[in-house]
Every structure is written in C-alpha cells, then in structure tokens.
N, C-alpha and C positions, 0 to 999 in steps of 0.2 A: 268668744262664744263658748260657754261651758255646757257641754253635752251631759245629759244624765248618765250616771255610771251604770253600766250593764255588765254584770258578772254571771257566768254560767258555771255550773258544776255538772260534769258528765261522769256517770258511774255505770260501769258495765254490769249487766244483769247476771247474777250468779255466775261470775266470770269463769272460774275453773270448771264448774260443771258444764257450762255452755260450750267450752272448748272440747270437753270430752264427748258431748253429744254430736259435735261435728264428726268425730271419729267413729262414734257408735250411734248412728241415727235411729237404730231399732229401739233405743232406750228412751226416746222422746215420750213424754207423758207419764213416765214411771218415776217413782222415788229413787233417786240415785245419790249416794254419799261418796265424797271424795276424801281420801286421807289414808287409805290402806297402804301397806308396803307392796313391794314388787311382786310378792308371791300371790297377790290378789289380781294379777293380770288375767283377763279372760282367756279361755282356751278354745281352740277350734275343734269341733266335733264333726266327724264324717259319718254319714249314714252308711252302714255296710251294704245295704241293698241298692239304694239309688245313687250313692256316691255324693249326694248333696252335702254341703257343709254349712254349719251354723256356729255362732259363737255361744259359748256357755259362760255365764258370769257368776262370780261369787256373790253371796248375800251376807247381810249382817247376822243372820241367824247362827247362834252358837259362837259368835265372836268372843274371844278371850284375849286380853292383853291391855296394854297401856296406850294404845293409839288414840289420837285426837282427830275429830272431824275438822277438815280444812274448810269445806263448804258443802252445800247440798243443793239439789234442785228444789224448785218451789213446791213440787209434789212431796218431797221429803220434809220440807219445812212445815208443810201443812200437818204433818204427823208429829210435830214437836221436835224435830231434829234441827240443830243449829250449829253454826261455826264455833269452834273451841270446845264443843261438848265431848266428853269422853266417849270413845267408840262403844264401850259396853253399855253405857246409858242409852246411846242411840239405838243399839241393838234391841234393847228392851222396848223402845218406843216404835221401832219400825224394823222388825226382824226380817222382813222380806225385801227390804230396800237393797238395791244393787250396790256393791262395794267396789270402788275402783281406786288404784293407787294414783297419787299426785304425779304430774309430769310437768315440772317447773320449766324445763326447756321449752316446751310447747307454749306454756302460758306467757313466758317472756317474748316469744316470737309474736304472738297475737297482740301483746301489749304494744310492741313497737309498731305493728301495722295500724292499730286503731289510733294511736297518737299521731302518726304521720298523716293519716287521713284527715284528722281534725286540724292539724297544723297547716295543711294546704288551704284551708278556708279561713281559719282564725289563728294567726301565728303566735299570739301572746298567751302562753300556756304555763301553768304551774303544775309540775308533775308531783302528784301526791301518792304515788305507789303504782303497783302493777296494773290496777284496774280502775283508777279514778284520776281526774285532772280538773283543775279550775281553768277557766278561759275568760280573759277580758275581751268582751265583745264591743266595748265602747267605740273604738276606732272603726271597726267593721260596720257597725250600725250608723255611725256618723257619715261614713263614705257613701252609704246607700240613701240616707235621708237628705243630705245637703248637697247642692250642686258644686261642681269643681270650680275653684277660683281660676280666673284667666291667667295664663302663663305670661302674656305680654303686658307689661305695666302700662303701655299706652292704650291698651284695649279697655274700653269702659267696663266697669264691673257691674254685674247684675245687682239689682236691689237686694239688700241684706234680707236673708230669710230668717223668720223667727226661729228661736231655738226649739227643737222638738221637745215635747213634753215627755215625762216618764212613760206615760201610756203609749205614746207613739213610738218611742224608742223600744219598748218591750214588745210591741206588736211586730216591729221589724225583726227584733231578736228572735222571735218565735219562728220566723221564716228561716233565719240563719241556723237555728237549732235543728229544724227539720232537715236542712241540707247536711248538717254534720251527722245526724243520725243515719241518713241515707248513705253518706260516704263511708261511715263506719261499717254498715252492713255490707256494702259492696266490697270493701277491702277485706272483711273478715268472715262474713256470714253470721255475725253476732249482733244482738240487739243491746241497746243501752238506754238509760234514763237520764234526762237532762232537766235541771232546775235553773230557772232564770230569775235574777233578783238584783237589787241594788248593791249587794255585797256578798262576800264569801259565806258568812254565817247563814244568811237566809237561803242562799243558793243551794248549799249542801242539804239543808232541811227540805227544801222544795224538791230536790231530785229524788228524795225517798218517799214522797207522798203518793205517787201514782205508779209505783213499780208493779210489774216489769214493763218495759217499753214505754215509759212515761215521758211527758213533756209538760212541765208545770211552771207557770209564771206566778211569782209572788212579789207584787210591788209594795211600795211603802204603805199605800192605803189598804192593802190586804192583810197587814199584820194582825189587827184585832180579830179578823174572821178566820184566817188560815193558820196563824202561829199560836195565838193565845190559848186555844182549846187543847193544844198538845201538851203531853207531860213534860216536865222540866228535863227529863233524861234525853229528850230529843235534841237538846242543845249540845253541840260538840264542845266538850270541855266541862260539862257537868257529869261527874262520875258517880258511882254508886254511893260513896260516902257522903258527898255533897247532897245528893238526892235524898238520902235517908235523913240527914240533918234538916233539910228543907221540909220534908214530910212531917217531922216532929214539930215544926213551926206552923203546920197547917197549910203548907205551900206545896201543891201537887202539880199544878199546871203552869205553863209559861205566863198566862194571863194573871194568875194569882201572884206570881213572882213580880210581874210588872207593877202591881199595885202596892207593893211593900215599900215603906219609907226607906230610901237608900241608907239612912243613918242606922237603921236596924240591921241591914245587910252588912254594913261595915263593922258593926259591933259584933256580929255573930261570926263573920268569915274573914275579918281583917280588912284593912283599908283597900288593898289592891283588888283582891278577889271579890269583895263586896261591891266595889264600884263596877267591876266587870259584869257581875250578875245583873245589876240594875240596867246597865247599858244593853246587854244582849237580850234581855227580856223585852226591851223596846225596839229590838231589831237594829241596833247601832253597831257597826263594825267597820273600822277604817283600814283594816289590814290590806296592804297592796298585793297584787299578783307577783309572786317571786319566781322569775324565770330561770334563775340559776342559784344553786345552793351547794355548799360543801357538806359532805357527811361528817358527823361528829365521831362516829365509830363504825366498825365493821365487825360483825360477830356471827358465830354459828353455835347452835346448841341442839341437843337431842334428848328426848325422854326415852328411857329404856323400857322395854317390854316387861322386865321384872327388875326389882331392886338389886343392885350389884354390890357385893362386899369388896372392900379395898384389898383384902388379902386373898380370899378364895376366888375372886373373879379378877385378879390382877391382870392377867393376860388380855382378857376381853376389854377391861377398862383402858388399858394401855393402847390397844389397837384403836379404840374409838377416840381416845384423847389425841393420838397422832393424826387421825383422819380429820378431826375438827380443826387442828392447827393447819393442816394442809389446805382445807377448804377456805379458811380465813386468808391464808397467803394467796391462794388462787384468786379469791375475790378482790383482794387489794391490788394484785398485779393487773387484773383485767380492768379495774377501775382507775388505775394509775395513782395509787397511794402507798405510803409506807407509814407504819405506826410506831410511835415512841413509847406508848404505854400498852403493856400486855396484861390482860386480866383473865380470870376464870370465874365461873359461876357454878355452884353446886346446890342442888336441892335434895335434901335427905328424905328418908322414908316417912318422917313425921312432918314433912312439907316445910321444914325450916330451910331458908335459903341463905347462903353466905357467898360473899364475893371477896376476891383478893386481887390487887393490882401490883405491877412492878414497872418502874420507869427505867428505860434503857438509856445508855449513853448516846446512842444514835438511832434514828428510826430505821425500821426494817420491814421488808415484805418477804423475808426468807422463811420458809416453813420450818426448817430445823431450828432457827433462832427463836421463832415464836413458840415452838414446842418446848424448847429448853427453858425459856422465861416462864411459860405457863406451868411447867413442872416445878420451878422454884416457888411459884405462888401456891401450888398444891401442897407443898411441904409445910406451909404455915396453917394448915387446916387439920383439925382433929377428925380422922376418918373412921372413928369407931362405929358409927351408924352406917347402914346401907345407903347407897346413892340412887336416887330416882332420876335426876337430871344432871347433865354435864354440859358446860358451855365454855367457849374460848372467845375472847374479844380483843381487838386492837383499837386503841384510841389515840388521841393527840396526833391525828393524821396530818401528813405533809405530802405534797405532790411528789410522785416517784420519778426519779431520773429516767427518761425514756430509754436509755441504754440498759437499764436494769429490768425492764419489763420482759417477762419470759413468754407471755402469751399462753400460759398454762391452761389446760382444758379441765372440764369438770371431772371430778373423781367419783368412783362408784361408792354407794352407801354401804357401810359395813353391816353385817348381819345383825349385830347387837342393837343397832339404832332403829328407833321407830320413826316412821314418816310423820 
C-alpha cells in the first residue's frame, strides 16, 4: 500500500530577532535590527531619584561602518530593512530602529531546542540550517490513518483499508503540524511557519506564503492556484541571473514558466537546468529527505569596518587572520573533522574577490597549522589594494581522530572584525 508522500518545511519566524525579543520583551512591536557589534549592547540606566532601572538601547540613527543586517523584526521589514542589507542603508530607511548585536550562542541553543521538540513528534528530519528543517511526515500520517496490523499471524487480519487520498493525508498532516508548532512554542517560546506539500520544493514555498505563524497546505491540485501566480524567484534555485534571463523572455511568474516548451528552456539554459526549470514549474521534485550529511568545508570570514592596507594595517590584519584560523580550527574540533585543503578568501576595496587554496600532506584541525597554510596562500596574492573582507576555509574534510579533539571553546571577536 503506497501512501501519498507528505513533506513539511518548518521555518522559524524572524528567528534571531525573535530570540532577542525573549531577552528584551519591551521591544515587542518595535522595529529591531540584529547585526551590530558588541558595543551596541543595551545599557542599564538608573533613575537618580526613584532608583528605578530601565534599559537604554542603541538605534540605527547616525550609524557609520560596514556592518551588515543579519535579520530584522517584521516591523523593521515593513520599513524596507532586510537581511544582508548594509547597516548604513538600513539606517537611512529606519533611523529609529533599535540595533542589537548578534548572539550566535543563544541562537544555536534555541535551534537545538526547537529541533528536538519536532523530532519527538516526527523523527525523520533534514537539517537545513539554524532556523529551518524539512520533515517527512509520511510514516507519521500513515500510522494515524491506517489501523495497526495484527502481531499474531494466526489472528485474522482486518479487511484491507483503502489507501488514504492525498487530501486525507494532508488533512491529517495539518493536525501533526499544529502539534509541532505547539511543541516548538512550549520548548522555546518562539513561533514558526509550516508548509505541507507532496515534496520539498512546494513545502518550502508553502511555508513562506502565510508568515508569520503560518500553516499552509499546498497539494498537487493546488499548484495552478497557489504556485503559478507567484514570481519565478520564489522557486528555491532560481537566482537573480536566471530570473533576469527569464524576464527577458517574457517569463515572470511560475505559471508562465510552466507554459514554456521545455525545448526552449533547454536551448536557453542548457539541458540539465532547462529540464529542471520545466519540472519545478509543474511542482515536480523527487529529492529525498536527507537525515545525515557530511559538510564539504568549514569556513570563517569577516568584513572590516574600514578597508585595511596590507602594510599600514599589518598588525590588525595579522590579528584578525590568526583569529579566523583559530575559529576554523575550533569549529572543526567541535564538529569532529580535520581538513586537508586550506584556503583563503579576500575581497578588495573595488569588490573584486580572489581565493587561493593549498593542499596539505595530511589533514589537520590545528590552529597554528591552518594559520601557517593560510599565510602561504596569502603570499600568492597581490596585496596592493586595500582589503574589505578576509576569510579562511578548510576543505577536503575527514573525520577527526577522537583522541585529537580538544573541546576548544568559542573565542572572542577581535575589535577589527564586523559582526
């Protein structure tokens, strides 16, 4: 008996900002931007007469620097502030928005809590990052809709039940999703949005349709009414360049993409990507839920508040370079990996980006070895221009010998680095 496939995508609502609002509930309903450095921590003000205390928060007004918005509350988004936006641009749009530094230790803690709450209800989960997961609900729904088979082979079996329809399966999945949302809120105090669909592609789109605190079901028969009116950029995998090229062909919506002859798409985008575009426009996606995966690389990078010169700012660059290598080593040791390929990434003042790699004789998770290899990579780059961004990466990962794991802790951010 083949059950209809039921996939959910759960996305935490404005995750980082929501975690901060647990800490600072007086900011609820206000535009709040996350992404400042530690110097933007709120301060406690004491009234000299009454002795009462209150917190005083920094705002974006007058902000200068190279910081980037990590996320923002929905009130800030309504003012035009979005993730990955430069902080100075955000300040122009919302000067009175509260500015808070990011606290990734707290975000990781709440990430573990919400995933554990979901896993207790539906254990087949694909981890897609700190604030989102895919969940295969097929078996959970099947267990609720179909009677248990008898354990004793001599016991007569019940008459075979008809296979539930997709509509019946999705109706049951809606109840499961409500349970997951309630469990997440009980475990974290945070809200999330869930999309339910026959595959990962549609589930991800569905989870974004009714944010925040949404629960959206998009079945196969709903594709023409729910998906086709949406712009092609809503498809995960259609980037700005592909969307621009589609626009030049007169294709703006998913529905318009679905009507294009697949031969035209293959001719314009190549055989593989063209065939994929045709398939996803019709809501077809056979990707499985991947419960375990190995990272391809581990990296750390930072954008400087001001462009740094390789000679005049050598001490500052050296300190940040060493800090990045130590962070990469710390990450690898905590995750249980060693890297054979060490690389660096530089972005210059003119926004040109260069990378260099070096393959070692043996994999390492040692900070000094990583720093030494990254330094050799750096010598292969012309450093005449000022540097805007610096990054260190370890690739070709292999499992680390348990005896070599140090249990290193997080290191403080150097003053030169922007959050």
